N, C-alpha and C positions, 0 to 999 in steps of 0.2 A: 515573593512578590513584594506590592510598596507598603509599607503600612497606612493603615487610612486613619487618621486623627477625629474625631469627634468634631472640630473646628473644620476639619476639612470637610466631612462627610455634606456638616449644616448648611457650608458655603456653598457646594456641588444641587444639594437637592433646591437650597434657592435659587441657584441659578434655573435650575431645571422648569422650577414654577416661574419664574419671570419669562423665560422663552415660550412655556405653554402657551401663556397669556398674551406675549407679545407678538408670536411670530408662527403658531400653527404647525404644522409639518416642521417647517424649515429650523422651530424652536426646539424642537425632539430631537435631531438630527443636530442640534445644536450640542445638546450636553450629551449627547452617544451613551441614549437609554431612553427605551420604550416609560410610555408611562402606564403606570399601574389601573386598571379598571376592575369595578365587582364585575367576580365570575357572575355566567348566567344559572340559574337553577336548570338542572335538567331532571324531567318527569319522566321515571320508566313507568309504563303501562302493558302492561300484559292482560293479551288477550287470544283468543283462539282462531284457528285457521277459517274465517268463517266459509260457510256451503254456500253466500254467497258474496262470492269473489268480490263483486264491485263493490260489497260495501266494505271491505276493505281498502280496496284503490280508492275509495274516496274519502280515507279516513287520511292515508296518506298524503296523495294525490292535493288534497282543496282542504279537509278542513283542518287538519291538525298544522300544515303550511299557516293559515291563518291564526289558527290560537296559538302558534308560537310568536308572528308579530303581535298579535294584538295583547298576549300578557307577557311578552316580554320573556320567554323562558323557551326550552329548547324540550323536545317531546322523543323518549327510545320506544317508537311503539314496535314492540314483541309480539310475534302472533305463533302459536303453538296447538299443537292435537288438543283438542279440547280433553279428554282424559289425563293430560302431561298438564292441567291447571292448578288441581288438585296436591299432589307431589311438591312444586312448584312452591306454593305458599306455606305447606308443610314444612319442607325445607327452610326457608326466609324468617318463618318465626323463631324454630329451632337454634338460627344463627345467627339472627338480628339485623341482617339483612337482605334485601331482595328487591322485586317491584316498589315501585310507591305504589301503583295500582293494582290490582288481580280480578279478573272474571272469573268468576264461581259461577257455578250450577245451583239451580234451589234451592235447599234447606241448607246448603254446607257453609255459608255464613256462621251458624247457629254453633259449627264446631269449635272455633276461633274466635267468640265472640271476646272474650278477656284480651284479646294481643290485639286487636283494631280499635281507630281512633273514632270517634264518636260523629254519624254524617249526618244526625238530625238535621241541621243550619239549611242543606243543600238539598235534604230529602224534602222538605216543608214547605221552601219557596219554591219548586218543583210544583207538588201538590198545589199549592195554591196559585198557579200559574195559568197549571193545565187539567186541574180537575182533580178525584178523590182517587186514592188509590185502589186498588181493589183488593179482596181480602188475602186474595195469597199473593200481592206484593208486599203487604205488609206482616202477613207469615213469616212468609222465607227470607224478610228483612230488615226485621226489626222483633221490641221485646223490649214491653214497659213502657212503650211508648215512645223507645230508644231507635233510631234507625243506627246499626252499625255496619250495614251493605246500602251502596246505592243502586235503587230498583232502577235493571239497562230497560230489560224489556222482556217478556214469555216468548217463545216458540212456539206457535200452536200445535198440538199435535192431533192432526185429521186423517181417515184414511184417502188415500191417494188412491183411486181405484181406475179402471179402465172399463168404459161405461160400455163401450161396444159387445166384451165380453161377458160382460154380466148379460145384454138383451142377451146374448146367445143361449141364456139359460134359464131367460123367462120376466127376470129382471129390468124394470126400467125404473128403477131408484133403491138406492144401496140399502140393505139387510136392518131391519127397527132394532131384531133379536140375536143374541149371537146363536141358537141353534136354526137360523134362516142362512146365517152366515156360513154356519160346516157345512149348510145343506147347499151353500151355492158352490164354497171352497171346494168340496165334492167332489160335483159336478165337473168343475173346472180345469181342479186335480186331473183328472183322467184324462181330458183332452189337453193336459200339459201346462199348463199355465193355472198353480198354484195358488194361495195365499202364501205371501211371504212377511217373515214377522223377525225382526230381533231380538233373539231371548239371551246375548251373550253377555259378558261383562260388560257394559258401557254405561253412558250416564243418560243418555238420552232415551231412545227408542223400548229399548226394555223394560224402565220401569213406567214409562208412560205407560206400556200396554198391560202392565202384569198386575198394579195397582188398582186403575179402574175395575179389572177382570173380575179382582177379588170382591169389590166394592160391590159392585152389580150382582155378587150372589147375597151379600150383607157379611162380608167377611173381613175384619179390620184386625189391625196388628194391636193398636191398646183400644178400649171405651175409652170415655169422654174422661174418665177421672185417672189418667195412666198407668191400668193393669192392661196386663198382656192378655189377650184373649182369644188369640190367634187358632189356637187347636179347638174347634171348633167345626159341628156340622156344614156350616156353609164352607169352611173354607176348603173342607175335605172335597165337597160336591164342585167345589171352582178348580180343585186341581182335576177332578176326576173327570171333568167337560173338559179341559186344556187337553191333556193326553189322549184322549180317544179325537178331539179334534183335527189335533199333529198330526195323528197319524190317516187322518183321514182324507183334509183339507188344506194342511201348509205345508211349506218345502222346510222338509224336515233336516236341510241341512242351518237351518238358521238360529240352533244353539250357537254357533261359533260367529255368527254376524256380528257385527260392530254394528253403529251409525251412517257409516257408506256403504256398509255391502249391502240393501235392499234396496239401496237408492241402484247403485247398481244395475240389480236382477228386473226390477220395472223396467229401466231406461234400456235395457237387453233384452224387453220384452218378454222377459221367461217366467214372469207372477203379474198375478191378476189384481191385484191390491194391496196393500202395505200402512203400517202407521206408516207417520212420519208428518215434519216438517213441511212448508211450502215450498221448499226444493229440488226436489223433483219434478213439479211444473214449471218451475221458473228458469231451471236446468233448462229441458226442454222447449220454453220457448226460447232464450238464449241461443240453442244451437238447432232452428227447427229443421235445417237441413239436413241433421244426422240425425237424430231422433225421427224413426219412422215405426209406422204399425207395417204387420204383414201384408199389408194390400197395398203398398207405400206411400199412404198418406202422412202427415204431420202426426204424432203421436202427441203434441200438443192437444189437441182440436180431439182427442180421447181420453181427456181426463178431468175427470170431476174429484171434488172432495164432501169429506163428510163424517160427523164425529162417530166414534166407537160406537156398536149396539147393546144394546140393556140387556138386563138379566133381572130375575126374578126379583130382585131388590131393587131397578133403577138405572139408570142410565148416567153415567159418570165418568167424567175427564181430568186428566193430568199433565199439564202441559211444562215442559224445559223451562224455569224460569234462570234469567240470566240477572247478573248484578256484579256490580265493582264493590268490594273492602279495601279502607287503607289499613293497612301495617302498621302498628301504634310505634313498628320502627325507625316509620320514613322520618326522615330530617328536613322534606320536602310539604311540608303536611297543604300550608297556604296554596302555594302554588299546584299541590293535587287538585285541590280542593275548587279552585278559580278552573282547573282545567276542567273539571269534571260539570261546572257550573254552566262554563261556553259549551260543550259539545250537548247538554241538556237542554238550553236556550230553545224554545218554539223555532223557530227560523232553522238553526242546524241540526237540531233534532229534526225535524222534517223532513230534510234534505237526507239524510241519513234514513229513516221511516220510507221513505219513497223510494229509494234505492234499492230499499229489500224487497220491494215488491208485494209483501205482506208475510213474508218470513215471522217479521218479526211482529209481533202486538203490543202496544204501547201499556206498559203500566198503568195508569190513569186512564178517566172514563172519557174524559175528552174527546180522543181519537176516537171513539169507535164510529160518528160520522164524517171521520175522513173521506172526502171525496173519490183516493184512490179505490177505497171498498165497492164503490157504485162502479167504477168503470169497467171491474172486469167482474162478471157474477161467479166466477172457479175458486175466486180469493175471500170471494162475500165471509163464508161460514167463519172464515179466521176474524174476521172486526171484533166480534163479541166472546172469542174465547179468555178473556180475563175474567169476565163473569163465571163459565162452565169452571172454573180450574179450581182442583181442589189440593189440599198439600198432605205432602208423607207424615204421615200420623195419623189423619184422621182418623173420626173425629177429635182426638187428643191433639195438643199443640205440635207442631210445625220443630220442636227443638232440639239440642245436640244429641238427643238420645235417639229420635226419629233418623236426624240425619246420619246419626254414625249405619241405625240400621238400610239404609239408603247406601251412601257410601261404602257398606260393606255387601251388597246386591244382594243382600238374603231371601227378600221374599222370590223374587226371578230365580233364586239356586235353587228355592225347596221343588219351584214345579220343572224348572229344571232337570232334577234327580226324577220326577216322579217320571218323566217325559222318559226318563234313562233307563228306564226301569224298578224303581224304589216303589214298593209300595205307599200310597199317595197318603195314608196314616200316618204311615211312619215319616215320610217326608215333612209331613205338617208337625207332627209331634217333636221333629228334632231342630225346627227352624224355630217353634216355641220356646224350648228350651233356649235356645242362642238369643232370643228376642228379650227370654225372665236376665239372663245375664246382664245386658245390656239395662234394661229398664229399671234390674232388680224386684220386680214387680209380677 
């Protein structure tokens, strides 16, 4: 190879600079080398495979191209099964490399708080422009006034039910109490359409059913001081109720269901009701010619939504919450924050929200009065999901310990063990012991 001296290098580089100033592309060709441009920042954003595919399409085809153009960045938008998000962030933090933004559910961000970027500045900007955050937003995403996760939206958990089937057993409105629900489900199971409920190890429908069930009987995992109090008469009563109702009124295959299984069962016409987000109804609207009732009518016209029934101590709800964290290993903090700001700008967020057709309920209060809720009465119950939702660990803080209980599916496993045959008192005592290992109390 020819030896390149310092003098020769300076001569050639100087000529290249003059050529660029003087002749554009001709100048570049004259120097025999390409100009050096600043490398474009790429933000790697990891989300789930949306239960409303149109929301993913909107991101890929419209919002993200616009963000790239506006912000001067590139976005690597990756989607995976929702149950795979937590393993991905765990692996990323352990290795010190991975996606810049990661979607998480419920209070899971508390598990990784020490390894996350402070997003308080972005969160407060959105709250100032779009109303105060609900308690469920604050609880799942912040601690001590600092946001370590950026609230996105909650997936309102409501019962999707077949109004014609409930009318067949004398009900023109959804049951108000658990005993009424069990009675209706028993009659409908005898007709071949039981209640369907996911009780497997999955992030969405199982916990959003089990936690409110326990709360409605007066059962809590901890008290407001953080002491474990699960092993109680109220918990045993709730578990015994579920064991009996499962046999009487539910599809007993639900112990193996994930968050998509009950969707498929409802759309196939094999169950009468299930706790879910709005995705079942939205899919029935999207494919109205495909999903029909037994008499050939559109299934979408036979679906209504209602909150879970109440128990001896009241009526409760828990909604799957979604937010985005930024691991501290990121080298693209500014660009990733700018992307969050762009998506949460009211005009852009509105497009995503309306595309979801009510599957997502925003985390701030101003969206309760959005015109979309009034346009379709079937979806209206989801408008105020943010007011009704409690966080895991209630009445204590939704902290890392409560998040660990949730992510290990301990309360759902307790109920499942009793359904499988373990004595209710023993299932409760065993779960209580596992909670004490976590809470240390």
